[in-house]
N, C-alpha and C positions, 0 to 999 in steps of 0.2 A: 605652222607655228610650233606645234608639238614636235614635229620632226627636227626643227632647228634647235629646240630646247634639249631634245635627247642627244643630238649631235654635240652640243656644247658640253653636256654632262659627260658624254663618252670621251671627249677630248680632254676634259679636266682629269678624269680617272686615269687615262693613258699617260698624261703628263706627270701625275703624282707617282704612278708606278715607275716611270722612267727615272724620275728624280730619286725614288727610294732605292733603285738599283744602281745608281751611278757610283763610280769609284770615288773614294775620298780625294780631295784636291788640296794642294798646298795653299795656305792662306785662308782657307775656309774651314778645313777639318784638322789641319796640322801645320806646324811650321818646321822648317829645316834649320838645324843648328850649324852655324858656320863660325869658326872651324868645328868639325865634329869633335866630340869629347871621347877620351880614351875609356874603354870598358874594362871591367875587372874579371870577366869570365871568358877567357880565350876559347875559341871553338864553339861558342854558343851565342845565340841572339839574346842580348841583355835587355830586359824590360824593367824599368824603375817606376814605382808609384811614389810621387812626391805628395805628402799629405800633412795635415795638421789635425791633431786630435780634436780640437774644439771647432773645426770647420763643419758646418751642417751638410755641405755638399759632399765632403769626403765621407761622412757618416752615411749619407744617402747612397753613395756609390758602393759601399762595402758589401751589401748583400748580393750584388751582381758580380763584384770584383773577386770575392773570395772563391766561389766555385769556378769562375773563369780561370783564375790563376792555377787552380789545382788541375785543370784539364789541359794546360799548355803542353805542347810536344816536348820530348826529351831534349831537343836542341835549343830550348828556350829557358833562360834563367830569370826568374822573377824575384824582385826584392823591393822592400819598402825603404824609403829614405825620408825622414822628416824634413819638410820644407822649412827654411829659416829665413823669414823676411824682416823680422824685427826681434827685439829682446823678449817679448812676450811669447812669441812662437818658439824661441829657444828653450823655454821652460818645458814645453811638451816634448821637444827633441831630447832634452836631458833626461826626462823620465823614461822615454823610449829606450835610449841607450843604456840607462842604468839597469832596466829590466833585462836588456840583452846581455849585459855583462854578468848579471846574476843567473842567467839561464832560465828566466821566468817569462820571457817575452812570448813564447809560443802559447803558454798556458793563459796568460793574462791580457794579451793584446786586444782581442775582441771583447772580453768582459769589461775591460777598462773603457773601451770605446763606448760600449752600451751604457755604462754607469755615468760617464761624462754627460751624455746627451739625455739620459732618462732620470738622473738623480741630481741635477742642478749644477754639475761642474762646469757646464758650457757657459754659464753666466758669470763665472769668476775670472779674475785677471791677476797677473803677477803672483806675489807671495801667497795670496789667498787661495789661488788655484793650486799652487805647489803643496800647500798644507792640506787642502781637501784631498788631493790625489794620494798623498802620503798616508792620511788617515784611512782612506779606502783600501789602499794596498796592505796596510797593517791588518785589516779585517780579513784579507785574503791569505793570511799567514805568511806574508813576506817577512824575512828576517830584516827588521828595520835597522839593526846595527850595521849589517852588511850593506843595506840600501843606502844609509847615510854616508858610509865610507865611499861607496862607488859613485854616489851622486856628484862628488867633486873630485873624482879620481882623474889621474892623467889619461887613462884610457878613454873615459867618457869625454873629457875635454878635447882629446884628439879627434874623436868621432864627430863632435860638434863642429870643430873647425872644418873638417872635411865636408860635412853636410852644408855648412854655410858657403864654402867654396863652390860646391856643386849647384846650389840654388842660384848663385850668381852666374856660373858658367852656362847653365841652361836657361838663363834669363827669365826665371819664374816671376810672374806678376800675380799669381794666384794658384790655388789648388782646389780640387785634385788635378794633377797633371801626370800623364803617362809618357815617359821617355823611352824611345826604342833605339837600341844599338848606338847610343851616343850621337845619333844623327837627327832624330825627329822628336818633337813634343806634340802630343795630341792637344788640341785647343780645348780647354775645359768648359767652354760655353756650349758644346754640343751635348746631346742627351747622354744619359748613362750608358745605354746600350749602344748609342752611336760612338761614344768614346772607345768602347771595347771593340766594336766592329772596325773602327779606324786603326786601332792598335794591331788587330789581326792582319789588316792589309799591310801595315808597315813592317810587321814581322816577315811577311812574304817578300816585301821589297828588300829587306835586309838580307834574306837568304839569297836572293838573286845577285845582290852586290857581292856577297861572300863567294858565291860560285864563280863569278867573273874574275875575282881577285886571285883564285887558285891558279898555280902554274900549270 
């Protein structure tokens, strides 16, 4: 009886280990985008994080994503794109692109993310959230005259349209989502570390495809 129990336990351990070491599979860990989307970084593997500032899962991913992105190889280009699935999400995207236009994104992206989830911004919607964010940014010494002008500028509007088009093209139904080389999107239902592990696998696949395409 004891032998049978130990054999069962050993079998379960081996099965768990085998499952943990399996390669990511399509439909389980990622989906393939058809047709593939054009990338904007020729000669490199492009990785895009689609996110929403008020998404708790995006915020939960950030502590793992940030160091992972910094350690990517030189042939990989990482960038963030705000996912836009409705008008409320577009407000966060507009704030993101306004900070980008002002050259304040690198300084304030993570602090803003923290403030939204630690100081009550996450509970707000619509204009109330936009006002809360503007008040917080003013306290961070952002030039609000320039901010207000950029907020409705042609440049920001153009980037919003592009982000909306990309959200549709990649068939987003939630965030966070990691897209690799315009071909794959990591399924956000996996664990945080699982998402990054799958992204690493897909970066490798993209490299193989690029090597095959060379004359």
